[in-house]
Wavefront OBJ file of the C-alpha trace (Angstrom):
o trace
v -36.940 -8.966 -16.667
v -34.850 -6.112 -15.327
v -37.000 -5.862 -12.245
v -35.619 -9.203 -11.098
v -31.971 -8.182 -11.565
v -31.806 -4.792 -9.911
v -32.692 -5.951 -6.371
v -30.054 -8.669 -6.549
v -27.463 -6.159 -7.712
v -28.465 -3.728 -4.998
v -28.299 -6.471 -2.358
v -24.846 -7.521 -3.663
v -23.576 -3.931 -3.555
v -24.953 -3.390 -0.060
v -23.364 -6.625 1.137
v -19.984 -5.566 -0.267
v -20.283 -2.184 1.405
v -20.861 -3.617 4.875
v -18.629 -6.664 4.714
v -15.722 -5.585 2.500
v -15.594 -1.887 1.631
v -16.329 -0.289 5.031
v -13.862 -2.389 7.102
v -11.230 -1.847 4.410
v -11.797 1.920 4.484
v -11.223 2.307 8.229
v -8.200 -0.029 8.228
v -6.673 1.842 5.268
v -7.010 5.154 7.141
v -5.074 3.741 10.080
v -2.509 2.320 7.634
v -1.992 5.614 5.823
v -1.729 7.693 8.982
v 0.910 5.420 10.529
v 2.904 4.891 7.319
v 3.236 8.586 6.493
v 2.821 10.097 9.948
v 5.461 8.221 11.928
v 8.509 9.083 9.739
v 7.284 12.677 9.617
v 7.015 12.628 13.413
v 10.651 11.478 13.566
v 11.787 14.409 11.393
v 9.818 16.906 13.463
v 11.194 15.462 16.715
v 14.845 14.869 15.766
v 15.319 17.197 12.751
v 17.622 14.523 11.334
v 17.449 13.396 7.699
v 19.426 10.239 8.510
v 17.062 9.229 11.335
v 14.063 9.924 9.100
v 15.395 7.505 6.501
v 16.253 4.993 9.223
v 12.723 5.219 10.612
v 11.311 4.560 7.141
v 13.494 1.452 6.815
v 12.615 0.351 10.352
v 8.951 0.690 9.494
v 9.220 -1.557 6.443
v 11.721 -4.285 7.404
v 9.438 -5.908 10.012
v 6.532 -5.644 7.576
v 8.445 -7.654 5.016
v 9.416 -10.237 7.620
v 5.743 -10.669 8.552
v 4.521 -11.602 5.094
v 5.559 -15.259 5.197
v 3.564 -15.716 8.380
v 0.646 -13.509 7.345
v -0.233 -15.339 4.141
v 0.002 -18.795 5.706
v -2.066 -17.785 8.738
v -4.781 -16.188 6.600
v -4.936 -19.360 4.475
v -5.256 -21.468 7.644
v -7.500 -19.353 9.865
v -9.489 -17.249 7.411
v -9.502 -13.573 6.536
v -12.092 -12.339 9.062
v -10.337 -13.806 12.139
v -6.913 -12.454 11.194
v -8.364 -9.067 10.226
v -10.037 -8.711 13.615
v -7.062 -9.787 15.723
v -4.502 -7.704 13.798
v -6.590 -4.511 13.982
v -7.284 -5.026 17.660
v -3.592 -5.644 18.352
v -2.622 -2.444 16.558
v -5.158 -0.480 18.590
v -3.657 -1.774 21.835
v -0.044 -1.129 20.789
v -0.731 2.410 19.609
v -2.728 3.118 22.787
v 0.412 2.321 24.788
v 2.306 4.760 22.562
v -0.291 7.440 23.261
v 0.299 7.084 27.015
v 4.095 7.165 26.675
v 4.137 10.225 24.417
v 1.636 11.995 26.646
v 3.943 11.456 29.622
v 7.188 12.051 27.640
v 6.440 14.345 24.658
v 10.152 14.764 23.774
v 13.574 13.346 24.464
v 14.983 9.827 24.341
v 11.780 8.096 25.543
v 9.758 9.790 22.806
v 12.303 8.832 20.111
v 12.451 5.199 21.200
v 8.653 5.033 21.426
v 8.178 6.331 17.894
v 10.792 3.951 16.465
v 9.173 1.014 18.258
v 5.758 2.018 16.986
v 7.104 2.112 13.436
v 8.160 -1.528 13.695
v 5.197 -3.001 15.605
v 2.424 -1.204 13.736
v 4.075 -2.195 10.465
v 3.851 -5.878 11.321
v 0.254 -5.758 12.534
v -0.848 -3.623 9.598
v 0.466 -6.167 7.122
v -1.532 -8.945 8.766
v -4.744 -6.897 8.508
v -3.870 -5.871 4.947
v -3.291 -9.450 3.748
v -6.587 -10.488 5.373
v -8.486 -7.586 3.786
v -6.949 -8.284 0.356
v -7.875 -11.960 0.590
v -11.487 -11.045 1.400
v -11.515 -8.526 -1.460
v -10.145 -11.063 -3.931
v -12.868 -13.510 -2.958
v -15.432 -10.788 -3.658
v -13.782 -10.137 -7.017
v -13.997 -13.806 -7.989
v -17.700 -13.803 -7.120
v -18.126 -10.765 -9.408
v -16.857 -12.726 -12.423
v -16.369 -10.473 -15.444
v -16.799 -7.408 -13.251
v -13.759 -8.333 -11.114
v -11.778 -5.278 -12.275
v -14.598 -3.033 -11.001
v -14.393 -4.559 -7.510
v -10.608 -4.182 -7.559
v -10.921 -0.590 -8.740
v -13.230 0.186 -5.822
v -10.789 -1.400 -3.352
v -7.892 0.550 -4.844
v -10.043 3.679 -4.727
v -10.626 3.065 -1.027
v -6.880 2.750 -0.467
v -6.200 5.977 -2.356
v -8.983 7.831 -0.570
v -7.372 6.821 2.705
v -3.989 7.921 1.391
v -5.581 11.197 0.375
v -6.936 11.836 3.852
v -4.368 10.027 6.009
v -1.190 12.069 5.452
v -3.041 15.380 5.580
v -4.855 14.355 8.747
v -1.614 13.163 10.305
v 0.099 16.448 9.453
v -2.732 18.488 10.939
v -2.866 16.412 14.125
v 0.895 16.830 14.542
v 0.210 20.528 15.013
v -1.710 19.562 18.157
v 0.905 17.041 19.282
v 2.264 13.511 18.688
v -0.027 11.718 21.109
v -3.099 13.328 19.591
v -2.206 11.883 16.196
v -1.610 8.435 17.696
v -4.912 8.602 19.595
v -6.792 8.966 16.303
v -4.912 5.978 14.856
v -5.975 4.007 17.943
v -9.629 4.877 17.353
v -9.482 3.899 13.654
v -7.769 0.613 14.514
v -10.375 -0.291 17.120
v -13.197 0.570 14.726
v -11.583 -1.556 12.032
v -11.481 -4.493 14.444
v -15.185 -4.153 15.196
v -16.107 -3.842 11.507
v -13.938 -6.863 10.665
v -16.510 -8.992 12.473
v -18.776 -8.401 9.449
v -16.201 -9.737 6.976
v -17.303 -13.075 5.498
v -15.033 -16.096 6.081
v -12.584 -16.886 3.281
v -11.610 -20.351 1.943
v -9.159 -22.012 4.312
v -6.514 -24.684 3.874
v -7.748 -28.155 4.979
v -6.599 -29.100 8.468
v -4.383 -31.940 7.187
v -2.488 -29.520 4.921
v -2.300 -26.783 7.517
v 0.693 -28.187 9.372
v 3.806 -26.344 8.266
v 1.790 -24.065 5.983
v 2.947 -20.894 7.764
v 6.651 -21.609 7.250
v 6.061 -22.793 3.684
v 3.763 -19.904 2.753
v 6.330 -17.872 0.852
v 7.664 -20.908 -0.992
v 4.153 -21.853 -2.056
v 3.527 -18.297 -3.199
v 6.819 -18.103 -5.088
v 6.065 -21.332 -6.942
v 2.619 -20.061 -7.861
v 4.047 -16.785 -9.232
v 6.591 -18.732 -11.309
v 3.783 -20.812 -12.776
v 1.937 -17.662 -13.904
v 4.188 -15.755 -16.368
v 1.809 -12.809 -16.775
v 1.811 -12.184 -13.050
v 5.579 -12.721 -12.757
v 6.512 -10.180 -15.447
v 4.196 -7.542 -14.067
v 5.480 -8.023 -10.511
v 9.070 -7.681 -11.756
v 8.373 -4.379 -13.517
v 6.395 -2.928 -10.641
v 9.085 -3.917 -8.137
v 11.657 -1.753 -9.944
v 9.065 1.007 -10.225
v 8.527 0.803 -6.465
v 12.180 1.645 -5.832
v 11.514 5.101 -7.294
v 8.271 5.481 -5.354
v 9.838 4.285 -2.133
v 12.735 6.689 -2.444
v 10.378 9.622 -3.088
v 8.419 8.617 0.002
v 11.473 8.157 2.226
v 13.261 11.264 0.998
v 10.055 13.312 0.718
v 10.279 14.967 4.155
v 13.918 15.953 3.510
v 13.213 17.203 -0.024
v 10.148 19.246 0.934
v 11.394 20.643 4.237
v 15.105 21.128 3.555
v 15.314 21.570 -0.214
v 12.108 23.515 -0.922
v 11.882 25.178 2.510
v 8.288 24.099 3.164
v 6.625 23.062 6.446
v 6.092 19.529 7.698
v 2.399 19.827 6.810
v 3.421 20.383 3.161
v 4.916 16.863 3.133
v 1.512 15.366 3.834
v -0.025 17.626 1.193
v 2.241 16.092 -1.484
v 0.946 12.601 -0.811
v -2.635 13.740 -0.329
v -2.494 15.406 -3.742
v -0.935 12.263 -5.177
v -3.707 10.144 -3.674
v -6.348 12.467 -5.115
v -4.803 12.157 -8.585
v -4.592 8.377 -8.166
v -8.225 8.185 -7.128
v -9.208 10.011 -10.332
v -6.878 7.802 -12.368
v -8.357 4.599 -10.918
v -11.873 5.779 -11.805
v -10.839 6.616 -15.371
v -8.881 3.386 -15.782
v -11.882 1.335 -14.752
v -13.839 2.636 -17.751
v -10.782 2.606 -20.028
v -10.210 -1.082 -19.293
v -13.848 -1.777 -20.206
v -13.222 -0.252 -23.661
v -9.545 -0.958 -24.393
v -8.515 -3.926 -22.239
v -5.856 -4.352 -19.569
v -2.678 -4.130 -21.636
v -3.142 -0.779 -23.411
v -4.122 0.958 -20.178
v -1.274 -0.608 -18.221
v 1.328 0.211 -20.896
v 0.227 3.863 -21.094
v 0.421 4.192 -17.313
v 3.913 2.662 -17.329
v 5.125 5.318 -19.797
v 3.661 8.172 -17.741
v 5.187 6.785 -14.550
v 8.736 6.650 -15.939
v 8.563 10.126 -17.453
v 7.136 11.663 -14.282
v 9.895 10.192 -12.085
v 12.601 11.443 -14.444
v 11.081 14.949 -14.424
v 10.677 14.973 -10.620
v 14.450 14.697 -10.241
v 14.734 18.120 -11.899
v 11.664 19.807 -10.371
v 12.544 23.508 -9.869
v 10.080 24.240 -7.063
v 7.666 22.686 -4.593
v 4.554 23.025 -6.761
v 6.102 21.310 -9.788
v 7.457 18.566 -7.497
v 3.958 18.033 -6.042
v 2.408 17.812 -9.520
v 4.999 15.342 -10.822
v 4.667 13.070 -7.791
v 0.893 13.185 -8.296
v 1.293 12.151 -11.975
v 3.647 9.323 -10.991
v 1.263 7.956 -8.386
v -1.744 8.300 -10.705
v 0.071 6.209 -13.312
v 1.062 3.710 -10.653
v -2.592 3.453 -9.646
v -3.553 2.408 -13.183
v -0.901 -0.297 -13.203
v -2.064 -1.475 -9.798
v -5.624 -1.989 -11.101
v -4.094 -4.250 -13.755
v -2.098 -6.156 -11.131
v -5.048 -6.567 -8.762
v -7.257 -7.835 -11.598
v -4.670 -10.364 -12.670
v -4.172 -11.550 -9.091
v -7.867 -12.156 -8.498
v -8.224 -13.808 -11.913
v -5.187 -16.074 -12.004
v -4.259 -17.135 -8.451
v -6.011 -20.297 -7.213
v -8.310 -19.445 -4.259
v -6.767 -22.015 -1.914
v -3.291 -20.495 -2.470
v -4.325 -16.850 -2.584
v -3.090 -15.781 0.868
v 0.355 -17.313 0.408
v 0.734 -16.054 -3.170
v -0.494 -12.601 -2.230
v 2.076 -12.497 0.574
v 4.884 -13.499 -1.777
v 3.730 -10.983 -4.392
v 3.532 -8.072 -1.980
v 6.815 -9.053 -0.327
v 8.587 -8.812 -3.674
v 6.861 -5.530 -4.496
v 7.797 -3.974 -1.145
v 11.432 -5.078 -0.951
v 12.577 -1.754 -2.466
v 11.005 0.284 0.372
v 13.526 -0.495 3.140
v 16.254 -0.128 0.514
v 14.885 3.330 -0.212
v 15.033 4.185 3.485
v 18.680 3.147 3.679
v 19.472 5.132 0.501
v 17.907 8.191 2.064
v 19.887 7.738 5.266
v 23.250 7.508 3.464
v 22.635 10.083 0.698
v 23.578 13.730 1.385
v 20.569 16.044 0.840
v 22.231 17.779 -2.128
v 22.552 14.433 -4.005
v 18.962 13.268 -3.661
v 18.092 14.433 -7.195
v 20.811 12.224 -8.716
v 19.430 9.176 -6.898
v 15.929 9.934 -8.179
v 17.305 10.058 -11.745
v 18.963 6.665 -11.286
v 15.700 5.258 -9.910
v 13.820 6.586 -12.948
v 16.206 4.742 -15.294
v 15.752 1.480 -13.376
v 11.985 2.018 -13.397
v 11.921 2.293 -17.213
v 14.223 -0.706 -17.580
v 11.739 -2.749 -15.547
v 8.453 -1.593 -17.005
v 9.319 -1.533 -20.721
v 10.310 -5.199 -21.093
v 7.498 -6.283 -18.745
v 4.715 -4.743 -20.825
v 6.463 -5.706 -24.041
v 6.351 -9.349 -23.025
v 2.790 -9.045 -21.749
v 1.441 -7.546 -24.977
v 0.541 -10.914 -26.472
v -0.340 -12.641 -23.202
v -4.007 -13.795 -23.184
v -4.377 -12.841 -19.516
v -4.121 -9.100 -20.351
v -6.438 -9.103 -23.360
v -9.683 -8.904 -21.406
l 1 2 3 4 5 6 7 8 9 10 11 12 13 14 15 16 17 18 19 20 21 22 23 24 25 26 27 28 29 30 31 32 33 34 35 36 37 38 39 40 41 42 43 44 45 46 47 48 49 50 51 52 53 54 55 56 57 58 59 60 61 62 63 64 65 66 67 68 69 70 71 72 73 74 75 76 77 78 79 80 81 82 83 84 85 86 87 88 89 90 91 92 93 94 95 96 97 98 99 100 101 102 103 104 105 106 107 108 109 110 111 112 113 114 115 116 117 118 119 120 121 122 123 124 125 126 127 128 129 130 131 132 133 134 135 136 137 138 139 140 141 142 143 144 145 146 147 148 149 150 151 152 153 154 155 156 157 158 159 160 161 162 163 164 165 166 167 168 169 170 171 172 173 174 175 176 177 178 179 180 181 182 183 184 185 186 187 188 189 190 191 192 193 194 195 196 197 198 199 200 201 202 203 204 205 206 207 208 209 210 211 212 213 214 215 216 217 218 219 220 221 222 223 224 225 226 227 228 229 230 231 232 233 234 235 236 237 238 239 240 241 242 243 244 245 246 247 248 249 250 251 252 253 254 255 256 257 258 259 260 261 262 263 264 265 266 267 268 269 270 271 272 273 274 275 276 277 278 279 280 281 282 283 284 285 286 287 288 289 290 291 292 293 294 295 296 297 298 299 300 301 302 303 304 305 306 307 308 309 310 311 312 313 314 315 316 317 318 319 320 321 322 323 324 325 326 327 328 329 330 331 332 333 334 335 336 337 338 339 340 341 342 343 344 345 346 347 348 349 350 351 352 353 354 355 356 357 358 359 360 361 362 363 364 365 366 367 368 369 370 371 372 373 374 375 376 377 378 379 380 381 382 383 384 385 386 387 388 389 390 391 392 393 394 395 396 397 398 399 400 401 402 403 404 405 406 407 408 409 410 411
């Protein structure tokens, strides 16, 4: 009888809200504010395009270095413990930054403080992110055939945070740098407290734990190689991420210098993109129910490549904003496909390590994008975007062509 099913479903949804969705929401807000706010803070403080690109690279390089440790530690200690400690550590680090920027709002001390925050918050954020993803994947496995719905909600949470985070960071910068960092501190501390509700994840047995941290990436790489569907999709999305990373790194320079807009307008671009992605994720969830993973993913890949190519020739700020929003909306659809495959294919006992290896590969283009921004003259940024669009298409077309007949994408 239906009366026996509804309470169980309601209890399951309520449990996910308290233990998975709410902690993830607060942590994602802190993530978005630091990721988009700190490079923007560098541009506002130094007015240097080269330093802005360098800050973007500095923000991502330590994150990438942390992945090998993060996945292994989550597999050994469990998602909830790592989530709590990483969020608490970020709160303490950013609180120190608040004090320093309050005492030294400009000058060399302020510049060094912001650069240091970019590196340290990046590392801690990746630990909390891997832990939250591991907990979310476990929830997806428990959902069975509804796994893509759980992943769509998690992606929707990320995009909602990306919608609010950059805009909030831009507005708080009008009040001052330390005010923005104070809010990040509050969100980080709240995330740590909420992480105590996160259920424990499967952990590696104690006898296998020794050396697991150093071998985490190797284990993850071997798992990816054993799963062709996952490997092809990761390859295509990695090349796509070079275009996205360059638009993120060069965004402050393009919007402020090329289109003559304010620093707040930079955050508006990514808030609009997040809003479009949130809508896309919602639509893709229902489209996958009707059409399956491959048709939705392939359509999103086509839109992403075309939007990037058009963004290189955008004549004004509004058209640039719309094209970036289309690109990120299409990327959101492909990410739902990726998340669903990850939760479906990766063995639970290897999930943290494989997730770390997957995300490491996907994020390698981001520091490259920061370096490209630092060495590219502002007038040549459009040519680099065009080149990135070509590489994006060369990665996505063969990936989805090969995946068309793969059983993993038929459901």
